[in-house]
N, C-alpha and C positions, 0 to 999 in steps of 0.2 A: 953305098949301103944305106938302107932306110933306117932311121932311128926308131927304136921301140916306143919312144915318147914323142908325140907330135903336138904342136901348139894348140890345135883345135880340140885335141882330146882333153885338155885341162879344164876348159869351161864346160864341155859336155859332161865330163865325169863329176865335176863339182855339182852341177845341177841334178844329175842322176842320183848322186849320193844323198842329196837333201830331199828327194822326192818320195822315197819309200817304195816305189814300184815303177816298172817300165812304162805302164800306162800313164801314170801321173807325170813321169818325165816327158813322155811323148806330148802330152797336153801342153806342158810348159815350154817345150822346145818347138812346138808347132810342127811336129813330125808324126808319122805313123808309128805304132808300137813296133811293127816289123823293122822299120828303119832304125829305131833306137836299139833294138836287139842286134841288128846286123853291125851297127857301129861298135857296140860293146864287144861283140864277138871278134871283130877285127882288132880292137885294142888288146884283148886277151891273147890273141894269136901273136901279135907283135911283141908283147911283154913276156909271153911264155908262162904266165900265171893266171889263175882264176881270180878275178877281182870281185865277182858277185856270186852269191849262192842264190839260185832261183827256186821258187816253189810255185805252185799253181796260183796262189793268192798274193804273195808278196816276195820281196827280195831282201837280202841282207848282205852287207859287205864282208868279204873275207878279211883276215888280218892284212893281207897285201892290199886289198881294196881300201881299208881304213887308212893305211899309210899313203896310198896314192891320193885319196881325197884330201887328207890333211896337207900334204905337200902341194897339191894342185891349188888349193885355196891360198896357201902362203905365196906361191909364185904369182898367182893372179893379182894378189894384193900388192906385191912388190912391183909388178908391171904397172899397176894403177898409180902407185906412188912415184915411180920413175916418170911416167907420163905427166904427172902433176908438176914435178920438179922441172922437167924440160919445157913444159908449157907455161911455167910461171904462175905466180899467185893469182893472176887474173883469170886463169883458165876456169871455165864453168864446170861444175861437177857433172859427171856422166857415169854411165854403167848401171849395173844391177844393184839394188839396195833391198835387202830382205829384212822386214820389220815384223816383230811379234808383239802382241799386246793382249790384255784380257778382253773378254767378250764385250761387256758393257762399256768400259772406259774406252776400248778400242773403237767401238761404233760411234760413241758420242763425242769423243775428243780427238783421238789419233787419226781416224779416217778423214775428218774435215781438215785437219792440219796437213795431211799428206796431199789432199786435193789442192790446197793453196801452194804447197811446196813445189809440186810438179809444174804448176803454172809458171813459177819463177825459174825452174830448172827442168825444162822439157827433155833434156838428154838423159835424165835419170829414170830408169825403169824400176818402179817400186812394186814389190810383192808384199802385201800385208796379210799375215795370218793371225787370226784371233783364236784364243784357246782358253778354256776354263783354268787349267793349271799351266804355269810357265814351263817351257821346255828345259831339260837339264842343260846347265851351262857347258858341260863337257861335250855336247853334241856339235857345237859350232855350226848349227843349222841356220843361224840368223846373224845379221850384221848389227842390228840394234834390237834389244828387248826392253820394252817399257814395263817396269816392275814397281811394285809398292814395297817399301822397306829397303834397307841396304843390301847390296849384293854380298853373298857370303864367300865368294871365291876370289882369291888374289890374282887369278889369271885373267880377270876382266877389269875394265875401268867402269866405275859407276859415277855418272855425272848427275847431280841434283837438278831435276827439271823444274819441280815446283813443290813447295811445302804442302803437306796434307795431314789430316788427322781423322781418326774415327770418332763418331759421335753416336750416342744413344738417342733414339727418336721414336715417336709413335704418333698416330693420328689423334686429333681431339675426340673423334668418335669412340676410340678405345677407352678413353678416360671417362666417358659417360657412364660406364659400368664398372670401372676399376679405379682405385685410389692412385693418386700420383705418387710415385716412389720418392721417399725423402732420404733414403740411405741405400747403399749397394745391396745390403742384405734383403731389402724389400723386393728385389728382383726375383727371388726364388718363389714368390707368391704370384708372379705374373706369367702370362703367356709370352714367351720370347721366341722370335722368329730365328731359326737356325740357318746358317750358311756353311756348307761343307766345301771348302776351296783350299787347294794347295796343302801346305803342312801346318796350317793354323789349327790350334787345338780346338776341336769342335765342342761347343757347349761350355767353354771356359771363357769367361769375361774377366779381364783384369782392369780394375779401376784404381786410379792414383790420385792422391791429394798431396799438397805440400811440395817443396822444392829442396834440393840438396840434402842436408842431414835430416831435415824435417819431412822428407818424402815418405809416404806410407802407401802401400799397395794392398788392395783387397782382391782376392781371387774368388769369384762367384761361379758356381756351377748352375747354369740356367737350363730351362727346358721349355718345350712348347709343342704344339701339335702340327706345326708347319716347318718343313726343312727343304732346302733346295741347294743346288750347286750353282745357281744363276743369280747374280746380285740384282739384276733388273727385276726379276720375278719377286725377290724378297722385298724390294722397295714397293712394288705394286701391292703386295700383301699388307705391308705396313700402311700404305695409303688407304687401303680398304678397311682399316681398323682392326686387324687381326691380332696385333700385339706390338711388343717393343723390339726394335731392330738396332743392331750395331752396324753402322755403315760408314764408308769414307765420306768426308764432307763434300768432296767433288760430286758425288752421286746424288746428294740430297739437298744441296745448298738452295736450289730454286724452291723446293717444297718448304724449307724452313723460312725462307723469305716471305712466301705468300701465305703461310700459316696452315698449309695442309698437313705439315708435320710439326711436332713440338719437340724441342731439345729437352731430353730427359736427363736428370742429374747433372746440370751444367757445371756444378762446382767440382765435378770429378772429371778426370781425363783418362784416356786410354793410350796404349803405346802408339807412337807416331806411325803413319803410313805414308811417308814422303814418297814422291814419285821420282824414280830414277830412270835414266837411259843407260842400260848396261851394254857395254861394247867390248868385244875381245881386244886384248892389248894390241895385237898386230894390226888392228883396223882403225885405231883411234885417230890416226893422222890422215887417213884417206879423205880425199876431197868430198866425196858423196856422203860419207858417214859424218864427218865433222860439220859439214854444212847443214845436214838434216838435224843433228842434235842441237846445234846453235839455233836453228829455225824453230824447233819444237820448244826449246826453253823460252824463247821470246813469245811464241804463240800462246802457250799455256799460262805464262805469267801475266800476259796482257788480258787473257780471258778470265783469270782469277778475280 
């Protein structure tokens, strides 16, 4: 009697569940959409339940499909861990590694690090997805998410990759026509470049002085005539002299060094934006994930 669950189905459905559509899954698997649809239909026939709800534009998992995808990923992870144990500590990392990062930081720092990583470990297949907003941790769509700030969910492991902070900056050209701010309240009189990303409070800047019991925070509502959801665009606007920007030091360090941007209100600091590698708990010991996070920490701290 044929089992309703077959080994090759686990990897197939894990990829399908993370793709969002049959067409996207077909591209990732190197198959035709018809072949993916046929494989899915065969799985549903064997299990006797619908795993996917299909529409003309997209698909969604049924409750049974959600259960199947979750358990499939867990089983695949356990298989990887078993192979690692049997192969010994010297075994080279291999398999699929799904990485998510923000657009600008992903392009400038994560993608180059991945390029160097796969030269060391050619048996690892890396899929990098860049997004403006980080995906919900509950979706389990990625093995490693590179995030700014601590992970809010106890179901994941957040390893500090590199320290980071947000700074206020502006181009010297902007201050040709505007006075240099001396106090946080002065910012309300300036054109401030806005960035709408994630859950950050848009238009609210928090500036801090002092330490410990002497710490004091001032919350300033700023405004300006330029807003974007892309950090790289915001930096270019600042370089063009349009106003004051709050941005992660990693994104503006070279411009501060060469004088194209000026550090504004240096006596004040903003909430930290440390860089973390966020990993689901059940994946933290897998060879490919651990090796990549270790490599990323070394790469970015060397780069800093």
